[in-house]
N, C-alpha and C positions, 0 to 999 in steps of 0.2 A: 504495501498499500505507499502511494506518496508522501502521506503524512509522517509512515511510522518513524521513515530515516529523518527525521527535523526533531527526533523526541527521545532530549538526554534520559538520564535515569529518573534523574531527580523530578521536570516535568512528570515522569509516569509516576506517580508516589506521590505529586502533590495533583493532579488529575484523581489518585485511588483515593486522597482522603477529601476529597470531597463529595467525589461519588460516595464512604463516608456520613459523612453529615448528611448529603440528599437524604440515603435513608432511614438514616434516626429521624429527620424533619419530617418523614412521610407514615412512619411505624408510631412515631407519636406528635401525629396531627394534634390529639387531645388535650398535649400539654403542654406544646412550644406553639402560640396564638402565631404565634410572627415565623411561622412555619410558609406561609404563603407569599412573605417577600421571602425569604432566608432561602427557598429555592429556585427559584427563577436567578436572585443572584448569584447563585451558588455555579447556575448554570452557562454564566451572563461570564463566568471569572474562567471556568472551563474552558470556553469559548476562545476568550481572550490567553490562554497558555496554548494552543491547539495556533490561534492566529500565531503568537509571538512565534514560536516554532521553526511554521512556515516559512512564513515571510519574507524572517530578521535573521536566522541563520546565517546565509548565505553571505550579509552586507561586510562589506570589510570593517576590519578593527578600526574599533574610535567611533568609527555612526550612531551617532545617538541612537538611534533605533537596535542598533544591535546594542547596544550598550541596554537601552530599555530587555529587553529577550537575554541579558546573561545575568542580569540584574533583580528582572522583576518579585524574586520571593523576599525579598524583602520584605514586598509591598501585601507578601501570599500569606508570609505567619503571622503578620500581626494584623491580617483580615479573621483569618481562623480561627486566632487566641478569642477573638471580638466576638466568635460567632459561639462561643463554649459558653461567654457566658447566659445566652439565652438555650443551653441546650443539657446542662452539668444538672444545676439543681432543679428546673421542673421533671426532666428523668428520673435522677436518683433518688428525690424527695427526702434522703435526709443526710447528713453529713456525719461524718466517722473523727471526727474530732478527740471522743474522749479514750477514744481505743487508742489514738496515736499519741496520747496523753502518758497512758497507762505502759505503753511502749516502752517509752522514755524511762519514766519512776522507775519501774522495773530493770532500764538498765542498770542504772546509776542511779537512780536512791535517790537523786532530787530532780526538779524540774530543770532542764537545761538551761533558761533563759534564763531564770530566777539568780542557778548558780554564779553564771558569767558575767551577773550585772555587777560584783562586786568590782572590776575591773572597772566598768562604765567609768568614763571620763569626759568630760563635755567636747573636746576634743578630738580625742578617739572618736567618742560620737559622728561627728561633721568631719573627720576623718574616709569613715569608715557608711557612712550614709552616700558622699560623694562616690567612692568607688561601686558601691551597689548600684546606684542611680548608672554606671557608663556602661554597663553590661550587653548590649545590646550593640557598642559603640566597639568594643574589640570584637566582635565579629564584621566587622568595616571592616577596620583597618586590617587584619589578617590577612583577610579577601584582599581589600584594592592590594597587596604585596604583593601577592600572587596572581594576579591580573596584573600591575604593573607588570612584573617579571614573563607575562605572556606564557606561563606554566597553565593553558587556559586548559587540557587534562587533568590536571591534576585542583583545576578551580571549581570544576563542576562535577570533583568528587569530594573535596569539601564542601561545595553546596551542596552536597547530596546529603552529605555525611549530619549539616543542619539543618537541613529538612525534616529531615528523618528521622535526625534526634529530636527535634520541637513537637514533629504530631506523634509518636510515643508518650512523648511526658505528653500530649495532650488524651490522650486513652487512659494515661496512668489518672488525672483528671477525673474519667468518665467514673475510673474501675471503685476511686477513695476517696469520692470528693471531700473535701474538709476547708476551713477557713482561717489558719492554725493561730501563734500564740499569743497573737497580739490581739486581739478579740478574746480566747477563752480564758490564758493563763493570767491576764496582762488585760487592766485596763483600757483601750484605745485610746478612750477623748482623755485619759493623762496620759500620755506619751510623751505630752512638748514637756511639761514636768518633770513625768521620773528618768526619761533619756533625753536627757538634754543636747541640743547641738550648742552650732555658734550663729556664722549669720547666715547658711545654706538648705540648712536639715528642716525645715523645718514646709519654707519653697519646693522642696525635692520631697517630702514626704505627699505636699497634698497634690502637686504632679506627678506622683504616681497614684494615690490615691481616686485620682479622678479617670486615670488609664486602666486604672482596677472596677469602674462605672460607680464609686462610690460619691453621692454627693458631698458638696460640702454643709456642715454643718447637722447634718439628719442623727435623731438621737439614737436609732439603729442601726449601722451601718453592717453590723453584721449578714443584715437582709438583702441589701448591695451589691456585699465583696464576691468578686470571682474565686468560684473555690478551683484554688491551681497551686495547691500545698502540695499534694506527693502525687511525684515523690517532688522536689526541689527542682525546681526548671534553670532556675542560676544555674545550681551544684550543674544538677546532668549535663548542661550545655556548657560549663567552665570546664570538663572533666573532658569534651569532646573538643573546643578550640583548644587544648593542652597537646592533645595527641595531633591536632591539627598543626599547629607550630613548630611541635616536634618532629612531627614526620615530614615537613617539607623544608626544615633546616631557615622557617623563616626567622630575617634580623632581630627580631621584633618577639622570640620567645624568652627573652631572658627578663623583659620584663612582664610579660603576660604569666609566665612564673610565678612571678611576685605578685602581681593585681588576682591574679586567677585565686590566688590562697586566702590573698586580704576579702577577697567576694563571699569564697563558702563561705570562713569564718563570717562575715557578718551574716550570711544567713537569719543565723540565729542570739547574734549581738545583737541588732537590729528587728528580735522577735519577731518574724518572718515567715522562721521554719520552726518547726523539732526538730530533734538529730534524727528519729527514724527515716526522716524526709530524707536527709543526703544521703543515709544506706539504702534508702532505696535508690537514690539520684545513684549508686554508686555501680549499682546490679541492673538500671535500665542503661546508662553509658555503656555497661561491657555486652550488653544484651544487640544494643546501637552499630561499636565496631566488631562484633563479631560473625554479624548478618547482614550489614552495609554491604559487605564488599558479593555476597552469594546476589544480593539482587542488584548488584550493579550487574555483574554478569550474566544475570539470566536473562535479565532484558537486555542486552545486548547481541546474546548468542540469538533470543527471539526478535529484536528488530532487524542480525542481517539476515535472518533464512524469511524471513516479511517480504522485504525490503532489498535484497542484495547485500547492504550497506554495512564494510567494512567497518570495526575498531578504529579504522585508523578515518575512519569520514564523519565521526563524531564534530558537528560543530559548536 
């Protein structure tokens, strides 16, 4: 088929995840009233991915539309994450925070977010809050270095690891919905007093809260927040990032090792995650890097059989 020869593995993974989201909307339409909007939007986004692949893959390097084709997954991840807000809690209709709290307590004999509070300081809080917020930009920095070096085969595999890793995290949110210790163990409304920063902390927190669908000033933020705790996407995808910068020997890797380590620590220090979320992140990370090569190989063989494309023809 003509279309197949232009689809990269990460395109297929994204199309598959969109199909999965669409199926959830249809199956649970009585619980997800937004399905009448989400289903056609998913179909439009799927069409956009195919259109970009077919029309823009053969354009020369540096062409604006070719750049759109290569980098569209950045927007795709944001779109898919936003859609989870409408699906996770309406479909599952319960949270598992009590279970996650019990697991943490049985492992450590304390609540880790309360224990780590002894090390809190406004300067440290400010620093870690900035590190936590830099999460998404780290992938852009690493991806840009690979792309700038014109290692396009490596860039495509890096994108595959990232999008596949994110989608698996989203699956975890469906399996174990939870809102995190800032709502359960701690008081969300007093976080600025109990865990204060300096100049930027409150601004960053407010921005992140909006990104998680929490309206400012509501009395019951736990009813609005996305169920995106288990596994810790910040930790899981940071492991993916560190694996990639090590694998491709990127110049930024030394900085990434330090920032990545601090970012993982910040997830507990800043009350966003339980420690069991980090343990789950390690397991999800291991599953991602072990299965991604097989998915990549499967699609390349299948595409070659269907279209006659060889591995060297990947755009």
